[in-house]
C-alpha positions as CSV (number, residue, x, y, z in Angstrom):
1,M,40.2,-8.0,319.7
2,A,43.9,-9.0,319.9
3,L,45.6,-8.3,323.1
4,G,48.2,-5.8,321.5
5,R,45.2,-3.9,319.9
6,A,43.2,-3.9,323.0
7,L,46.2,-2.5,325.0
8,A,47.0,0.2,322.3
9,V,43.3,1.2,322.5
10,L,43.7,1.3,326.4
11,L,46.7,3.4,326.3
12,V,45.4,6.1,324.2
13,S,41.9,6.1,325.9
14,T,43.3,6.3,329.6
15,G,46.4,8.6,329.0
16,A,44.6,11.8,329.1
17,C,42.9,10.9,332.5
18,A,45.7,9.4,334.4
19,M,47.2,12.4,336.0
20,A,43.8,13.8,337.1
21,L,43.0,10.3,338.6
22,V,46.6,10.5,340.5
23,T,45.7,13.9,341.7
24,E,42.2,12.9,343.0
25,A,43.5,9.4,344.8
26,S,43.4,9.7,348.5
27,A,46.5,8.7,350.6
28,A,46.1,7.6,354.1
29,S,48.5,9.6,356.2
30,G,49.7,7.0,358.6
31,D,51.3,7.1,362.0
32,Q,55.0,6.6,362.4
33,E,54.7,5.6,366.2
34,A,51.7,3.3,365.5
35,G,54.0,1.8,362.6
36,R,56.8,1.3,364.9
37,A,54.4,-0.8,367.4
38,L,53.0,-2.7,364.4
39,F,56.7,-3.7,363.1
40,V,57.1,-5.3,366.4
41,D,53.5,-6.6,367.1
42,K,53.8,-8.4,363.5
43,Q,57.0,-10.1,364.4
44,C,58.9,-8.1,361.5
45,V,61.5,-7.2,364.1
46,R,62.4,-10.8,364.6
47,C,64.2,-11.0,361.0
48,H,64.6,-7.2,360.4
49,R,67.0,-6.2,362.9
50,P,69.3,-3.1,363.1
51,R,72.5,-3.3,361.1
52,G,75.1,-5.2,363.0
53,E,72.5,-7.4,365.1
54,A,71.8,-10.9,363.7
55,G,68.7,-11.3,361.7
56,A,67.3,-13.5,358.8
57,G,66.2,-10.8,356.6
58,P,67.6,-7.4,355.5
59,A,68.7,-5.0,358.1
60,L,66.2,-2.5,359.3
61,E,68.2,0.5,357.9
62,E,67.4,-1.3,354.4
63,L,63.7,-1.2,355.0
64,R,63.4,2.0,356.7
65,R,65.0,4.6,354.4
66,P,63.4,7.6,352.3
67,Q,61.2,5.8,349.4
68,G,58.3,6.3,347.5
69,E,54.9,4.5,348.7
70,M,54.5,2.6,345.5
71,E,58.2,1.9,345.6
72,L,57.8,0.2,349.2
73,A,54.7,-1.6,347.8
74,G,56.9,-3.2,345.1
75,R,59.6,-4.0,347.6
76,L,57.3,-5.8,350.0
77,W,55.9,-7.7,346.8
78,N,59.5,-8.9,346.0
79,H,59.9,-10.0,349.7
80,V,57.0,-12.4,349.9
81,P,58.2,-15.6,348.5
82,D,61.3,-15.5,351.0
83,M,59.2,-14.7,353.8
84,A,56.6,-17.2,353.1
85,A,59.1,-19.9,352.9
86,T,60.5,-18.9,356.2
87,L,57.3,-18.8,358.0
88,E,56.3,-22.1,356.4
89,Q,59.6,-23.6,357.6
90,E,58.6,-22.4,361.2
91,G,55.1,-23.4,361.1
92,S,54.1,-19.7,361.7
93,A,51.0,-18.1,360.2
94,W,51.2,-15.4,357.7
95,P,50.6,-12.2,359.5
96,P,47.5,-10.1,358.1
97,I,47.8,-6.5,357.6
98,S,44.8,-4.2,357.1
99,A,45.1,-0.9,354.9
100,A,45.1,1.3,357.8
101,E,48.0,-0.6,359.4
102,M,49.9,-0.8,356.1
103,A,49.7,3.3,356.0
104,D,51.1,3.1,359.7
105,L,53.9,0.8,358.6
106,M,54.8,2.8,355.4
107,K,55.0,5.7,357.6
108,Y,57.4,4.1,360.0
109,L,59.6,3.0,357.2
110,L,59.7,6.4,355.8
111,A,57.9,5.9,352.5
112,D,56.5,9.3,351.2
113,R,54.0,9.5,348.3
114,S,55.7,12.5,346.8
115,R,58.9,10.3,346.1
116,D,56.8,8.3,343.7
117,P,56.9,9.7,340.0
118,E,53.9,10.6,338.2
119,P,52.7,7.1,336.5
120,D,53.7,6.8,333.0
121,I,51.0,4.9,331.3
122,A,53.2,3.5,328.3
123,K,55.7,2.3,330.8
124,G,52.8,0.6,332.7
125,Q,51.7,-1.2,329.7
126,V,55.3,-2.5,329.3
127,T,55.5,-3.5,332.9
128,L,52.1,-5.3,332.5
129,L,53.4,-7.5,329.6
130,K,57.0,-7.7,331.0
131,K,55.8,-9.0,334.3
132,D,53.5,-11.7,332.7
133,C,50.5,-10.5,334.7
134,L,48.3,-11.5,332.0
135,K,49.2,-15.2,332.2
136,C,46.9,-15.5,335.2
137,H,44.8,-12.3,335.3
138,S,42.7,-10.7,332.3
139,L,42.7,-7.1,331.5
140,R,39.4,-6.1,329.7
141,H,38.8,-9.8,329.3
142,E,42.1,-10.4,327.3
143,G,44.5,-12.8,329.2
144,G,44.2,-15.3,332.1
145,S,41.1,-16.7,333.8
146,V,41.8,-15.6,337.6
147,R,39.4,-13.1,338.6
148,P,38.9,-10.3,339.1
149,D,39.7,-8.7,335.8
150,L,42.5,-6.1,336.2
151,A,40.4,-3.3,334.7
152,E,37.3,-3.8,337.1
153,P,37.1,-0.8,339.4
154,R,38.8,-1.3,342.7
155,A,39.2,0.9,345.5
156,D,42.7,-0.4,346.3
157,Y,43.9,1.4,343.2
158,E,43.5,4.6,344.9
159,S,46.2,4.5,347.6
160,A,49.6,2.8,347.8
161,A,48.6,1.6,351.5
162,A,45.3,-0.1,350.4
163,W,47.1,-1.7,347.4
164,A,50.2,-2.9,349.2
165,A,47.5,-4.4,352.0
166,T,45.6,-6.1,349.1
167,M,48.9,-7.6,347.4
168,W,50.2,-8.7,350.9
169,T,47.3,-10.8,351.4
170,H,47.3,-12.0,347.6
171,A,50.9,-12.6,347.0
172,P,51.5,-15.7,349.1
173,R,48.8,-17.4,347.2
174,M,50.4,-16.1,343.8
175,A,53.9,-17.2,344.6
176,T,52.6,-20.6,345.3
177,M,50.5,-20.7,341.9
178,A,53.7,-19.2,340.1
179,R,55.8,-22.3,341.4
180,Q,52.9,-24.9,340.5
181,R,52.7,-23.5,337.0
182,G,56.4,-23.3,336.4
183,F,56.8,-19.6,335.9
184,S,58.8,-17.0,337.6
185,Y,57.3,-14.8,340.4
186,P,57.5,-11.1,339.1
187,R,59.8,-8.7,341.0
188,F,59.3,-5.0,340.8
189,S,62.1,-2.2,341.0
190,G,62.2,1.4,340.8
191,D,59.0,3.1,339.3
192,E,57.6,-0.2,337.9
193,M,54.9,-0.7,340.5
194,A,53.7,3.1,340.4
195,N,53.6,2.9,336.6
196,L,51.6,-0.4,336.3
197,I,49.0,0.7,339.2
198,G,48.6,4.0,337.2
199,L,47.7,2.1,334.2
200,L,45.5,-0.3,336.0
201,R,43.8,2.8,337.8
202,S,43.2,4.4,334.3
203,A,41.8,1.2,333.0
204,S,39.2,0.8,335.6
205,A,38.1,4.3,335.5
206,S,37.6,4.3,331.6
207,P,34.6,3.1,329.6
208,T,34.7,-0.7,329.0
209,R,36.0,-1.7,325.5
210,G,36.2,-5.1,324.0
211,P,34.0,-8.1,324.8
212,A,31.4,-8.2,327.1
213,A,32.2,-9.7,330.4
214,A,31.2,-13.2,331.0
215,P,28.4,-13.8,333.4
216,R,29.3,-14.5,337.1
């Protein structure tokens, strides 16, 4: 099945269930004070100082502002290449962040799930293609060879904190891979991340179509 046709089938078959899945997805509440402590413990405060104080990264106020959770996940994704380069120059390790810790950090950074729009599956399809996700990954066995297939059921599609924690672990490797393969690291803005994950969440919940999965 051609990729365009496969995506068209996906759009039709998943659009009806997308809103129900968004409603059912659970979101960790997080704790703002725990997030404040993590911001210090993970050394974020070294680069992200209050406005007017010297810091290598964007001011704290630029990070800590009213925003959607998926919007923040996209902003964290965008931040990875610069942060990875800085840590590499310093000889510092990439700081691990669990899903529970990410929920606390999101709370501290004033991310609110209600500020994210309801996912638009058609726009999610456009984002998937525009960001060249399928150069590396596959969707229902169409696209690249990097596993897992994006339509496979995943618990981390069900909350922004879980997804952000997963991408926080994955994105440095992806940034390196993008550089090695000579293509641009994708950046997200506005509701693009919410729409993309809405599409992938719906795909993972729908009956598989297209070629059978290759044996693992």
